[in-house]
C-alpha positions in Angstrom: -0.1 -0.1 0.1 1.2 3.5 -0.9 2.3 5.9 2.1 1.4 9.0 -0.1 -1.7 7.3 -0.8 -2.7 6.4 2.9 -1.9 9.6 3.9 -4.0 11.6 1.7 -6.8 9.3 3.0 -6.0 10.0 6.5 -5.9 13.9 6.2 -6.8 15.3 2.8 -10.6 15.0 3.8 -10.4 16.9 6.9 -7.8 19.6 5.8 -10.0 20.5 2.6 -13.1 20.4 4.9 -11.3 23.2 7.2 -10.2 25.3 4.2 -13.9 25.3 2.9 -15.1 26.7 6.2 -12.5 29.0 6.6 -13.0 30.7 3.1 -16.7 29.7 3.1 -16.4 28.5 -0.2 -15.8 25.5 -2.0 -13.1 26.1 -4.7 -11.3 22.8 -6.5 -8.1 21.9 -5.3 -5.7 19.2 -6.8 -3.4 17.7 -3.7 -0.3 15.4 -4.8 2.0 13.8 -2.9 5.2 12.1 -2.9 6.8 10.2 0.1 7.9 13.2 2.0 5.8 16.3 0.7 2.2 17.2 0.1 1.6 19.8 -2.7 -1.6 21.8 -2.7 -2.9 23.5 -6.1 -6.2 25.4 -6.0 -7.5 25.7 -9.9 -9.1 28.9 -9.3 -5.9 31.1 -10.7 -6.2 29.2 -14.1 -8.6 31.7 -15.5 -5.8 34.5 -14.8 -3.4 32.0 -16.7 -5.2 30.2 -19.0 -6.5 33.2 -21.3 -9.6 33.6 -19.4 -10.5 29.9 -19.4 -10.5 27.7 -16.3 -9.1 24.3 -16.1 -11.0 22.1 -18.6 -11.3 18.4 -17.7 -8.5 17.9 -20.7 -6.1 20.3 -19.3 -6.7 18.8 -15.7 -5.8 15.5 -17.2 -3.0 16.9 -19.0 -1.5 19.1 -16.2 -2.2 16.6 -13.1 0.0 13.7 -15.0 2.5 16.3 -15.8 2.8 17.3 -12.4 2.5 13.9 -10.9 5.6 13.1 -13.0 7.5 16.6 -12.2 7.0 16.0 -8.5 7.6 12.2 -8.6 4.0 12.0 -6.5 2.7 8.3 -6.1 -0.9 9.7 -5.0 -3.1 12.6 -6.4 -6.3 13.8 -4.7 -8.8 16.0 -6.2 -11.8 18.0 -4.2 -14.5 19.9 -5.7 -18.4 21.0 -5.3 -21.1 18.7 -7.1 -24.7 19.0 -7.2 -27.0 16.0 -7.3 -30.4 16.1 -9.4 -32.4 16.8 -6.2 -30.1 19.9 -5.9 -28.5 18.4 -2.9 -24.8 20.1 -2.6 -21.5 18.2 -1.7 -18.2 18.1 -1.9 -16.7 15.2 -3.9 -13.2 14.0 -2.8 -10.9 11.5 -4.9 -7.4 9.9 -4.0 -5.9 7.8 -6.7 -2.2 6.2 -6.4 -0.1 5.5 -8.9 -0.8 1.7 -8.5 -4.4 2.0 -9.0 -5.8 2.3 -5.8 -9.1 4.7 -5.5 -10.8 5.9 -2.6 -13.6 8.5 -2.7 -15.8 10.3 -0.2 -18.6 12.9 -0.4 -19.9 15.4 2.1 -22.8 17.2 2.1 -22.5 21.1 2.6 -25.0 23.8 3.1 -24.6 27.4 2.2 -26.7 30.6 3.6 -28.6 33.0 1.3 -25.3 34.8 0.1 -23.9 31.4 -1.0 -21.2 31.0 1.7 -20.6 27.8 3.0 -21.8 27.3 6.5 -21.4 23.5 7.3 -19.6 20.6 5.9 -20.7 17.6 7.0 -18.2 15.6 9.5 -18.8 12.0 8.6 -16.2 10.5 6.7 -17.7 7.2 7.1 -19.4 7.2 3.7 -16.4 6.4 1.1 -15.9 4.0 -1.8 -12.7 2.1 -3.0 -14.5 0.8 -5.9 -15.3 4.1 -8.2 -14.2 7.6 -8.0 -17.0 10.5 -7.9 -15.4 12.4 -10.8 -14.3 10.3 -13.6 -11.5 12.5 -14.5 -9.7 10.9 -11.4 -9.5 7.8 -13.6 -7.2 9.5 -15.8 -4.5 10.4 -13.2 -1.3 8.5 -13.7 -1.9 7.3 -17.3 1.3 7.9 -19.4 0.7 10.4 -22.1 3.3 11.1 -24.6 3.0 14.8 -24.9 3.7 16.4 -28.1 6.5 19.5 -28.2 4.0 22.1 -28.3 1.6 20.6 -25.7 4.9 19.9 -23.3 6.0 23.4 -24.0 2.3 24.7 -23.0 2.4 22.8 -19.7 5.9 23.7 -18.8 4.9 27.4 -19.6 1.6 27.0 -17.4 3.7 25.6 -14.6 6.1 28.4 -14.4 3.1 31.0 -13.9 1.4 28.7 -11.1 4.2 27.4 -9.7 4.7 30.2 -6.6 0.7 29.1 -6.0 1.6 25.4 -5.3 2.0 25.0 -1.5 4.3 22.2 -0.3 3.8 21.1 3.1 6.2 18.3 5.0 4.2 15.1 5.8 3.0 14.6 9.0 4.6 11.6 10.9 
């Protein structure tokens, strides 16, 4: 079992919940780990560095795989907001290891009249090791032979966002 994967399973849900409550908003976040560091990347700044566009599914697949290789990551986590057909809002968290292990969790959240998050369910027992909530997590750690122009674009994008990537030593 991968140390980084187990670390993310143990710490990512509560860390992310705390950030959501602190900022009163559910912002998409990607986190990746090697055996010593956890890296956090909030995708909200992508509109600024991607010609006014956010991070598309294709760009997320490419960039996460690019970052996983660059940082020698062995596990990646992703969290963002989802809305069910009955309009129930929840945070979907997916964690995937380089070895193909998957762990997913969803937590309902509530907002006030100004759409600020006021509460996030603390029950982390409803999880799955079968299927990710967001299918894009299945694309993490896929080998992609990037064409030169795509690799140049990803390197340029990395240079623009690398100062926003937070590195945190893994807790013992």
